[in-house]
N, C-alpha and C positions, 0 to 999 in steps of 0.2 A: 353405401357403406364400404368401407376399405376391406380388402381381402383379408389383411393380417393386421392385428394391433398388438403393440408390444408395451407392457407396463413395467417399469423399473422402480423398486423400492428397497429399502435396507433389509437386511437378513432377518431381522426380528419379526418381520411380517409373517412368517410362516407360524409363529407361536402366538401372535398377538390375538387377544380375544376383545369382542364387543360388550357392551354392558349387559347383554343378555347371556353371556357365558359362551357364546359361538365363536368360532375362528374367522378372523377378518378375510383370511384368504378365501374362505368358503364363500363368503358374501361377494367377493370381487368375482369368482367364478360363476356364481349364480346371476350376477348382474349381466356378465357377458352373454350367458346362456339365454337370458330373456331377449337379449338383442340379437340372437341368431348366430351365436358363435360356440365352438368348442375350445375349451381351455386346458392348457397343462402349465404347471410352473416349475422352475428350475432354480436351485440354489447354485451360484458360480462365482468365481473369483475372476475380476477383470484381468489379472495377471496372467490367467490360462489362455487369454486371447491377445496377448502381445502388449498389454498396457503396462508400463513400468511401475505399477503399484499394486500392493494387495488391497482389493476393493471388492468385499464380499456383498452380494446383492441377491435379492430374489427377482427373477425375470419372469412375467407372466406372458405367454404367447397365446393369442387367441385367433382362430382361423374360422372364417365364415363357413357354416355347416353345408352349405350346398356345394361347396368344392370337394367335400368328401376326402379331405387330407387331414391326418393327425398333426396337431402342433409339435414342433421339435426345434432344437438348436443344433447347431454344427458342434463337432468334437473339438476339444481344445487344441489350440495351435503351439502353446508353450507349457514347460513343466518345470518340476524340481530339478535343479542342477543338471547335469549330463551324465547318467549313469551309462553303462557299457552299451546296453541294448535301447537306450533312449529312441523313441518314435518321433520325438518333436524336440525343438531347440529349448535352451534353459529360458526361464523367465527374464525379461528385460529389467534393468536395474535403473536406481536413480542415476548412476554414473552415465548410463545410456542416454538418459533423458536430458540432463542439464550439466554435465561436468564440463562442457566446452564453453559455458557463459563465462564472462568476465568475473574475476573474483572480486567481490566487495565485501566489506564488513558493515556492521551496524551504522546505518545513517549514509551508507555509501550510494552513489549514482552510477550511472553508465550511459553510453550512447543510446541504449534501448530504454525508452521512457516507461516500459513495464517491468525492467530489470532495475528496480530501486529498492534499496533496503529500508525498511522501518527502523528508526533510532531508538534504541533501547536504554533504559536506566543503567548507569554505571554499576549498581550493585548486582543487577541481573547478569550483566556480562561477567563480572566477577565469580558469580555462582557457576557459571558454565564455561569458563575460560578454558579450564583443564579436563573438562568432561570428554570422555573418549566416544566414538562412534557407537551408536546402539546403547548408550548409558544415559542416565537422567541425573540432573543436578541433585535430586533427593538422595541418590547414592553416594554423595561426596563423604569421604571419611570424617572431615571437619564439619560439626553440626552448625558452626556459623556461615557455612557456605551452602547450606541446605535451605531451599525455599520453605516459608513457614507452613504452607498449605499446599494440598494437591496431592496427586497420586504420582507413582513413579513412572506413569506414561507421559507425564507433563514434564516440560523443561528438558526434553529429550531429544537427543541427536538422531537424525536419519543414519542410514549405512550406505555408502556408496555402492557396494557390490550386492546389494539386495534390492528387490522391489522396494519403492518408497512406501511409506506409511499412507493411509487413506487420506486423500485431499479433502478437507472440510472447508466450510464457510470462514472459519477462523484460522486459516493457515497463516495469516499474517501476524498472529499473536504468538510471542515466543513462550507464553505460558500454556499454550494449547496441547494438544496430544500429538506428539512427534512432528512438531513443527520446527525443529532447530536444523539447520543446514548441517551436513556432515562434518565439515572443518570449519567454516566461518562461524563466529558467535552471533547469530542472528537468525530471525525466522525466515521462511522462504519468501521470495518475491513473487509477484504476480507472474512473471515470465517463467519461473521455475514450476510453479503450480501449474500453469498452463501446459508446460511440456509433459509434466507427469500425467496430467489428464489427456494428452495426446492431441491438444489443439496444435494446428501448425502455426509458426511465427507469423505467417501472412494473415491469419484470422483477424477480422477487424473487430475488437471489443468496443463497445459503446457504453456511455454512461459515466457515472462516477466510479472511483476506485473502489468504494464499498460496494457498489452495484456488480462491478465486474468480480470482485472476489466471490460475492455471494453467487453469480452465474457460474463460475468455474467450480466452485465447491459443490453445487447442486447439480452439475451436469452429469449426464451420461457420457463417459469418454467416447469421443467420435469414433476411435478405432474399434472399441467394443461394439458400438452400433453398427458400424460397417460390417464387421465380422458376424454379427447376428443377422 
């Protein structure tokens, strides 16, 4: 058995209940205990460990009982802005992650075969053309330029100088949650999402583009894993 096991899942896991009304988190802890591990769980934000996105997750850390060590995680390495007496640097931002990539618009290509933009319908481009960073097409003053359905977190632009929104498997969909580039009128490219997740450019992704998007969206950010 490994000395330490780490399980990552979405933040809602701490409040999720099973069909019998018990907490799923307790089932996980009990299952590890039955196999000889002591367990603690932690709610954290990947941005607190240098990842340029807000990604709130629950981390379970299980340590073999014979080691007599309590599970723990390291302190945060990054924090909100830079107050006068800050003990760690500010969160990394979307601009830190991918602002150096070639500027492309909807349907655009580049020398990087993973930095290719999905081509979006012209009416969607019109909805988003004048939308500012951090805003959604649902907030347009002209009702004719608002999407007919969805929430104000959809058709929404990222903000350069803040951590990016959580990378999900649907980051290539302009209608998804905070998937619009800060200034280009398109969804995020695979390379941009990989950068936000802290995959190095040299990482060799395999499989179809759909499989690559799914893998990136579901991944534990490598930098978070390394820090933990």
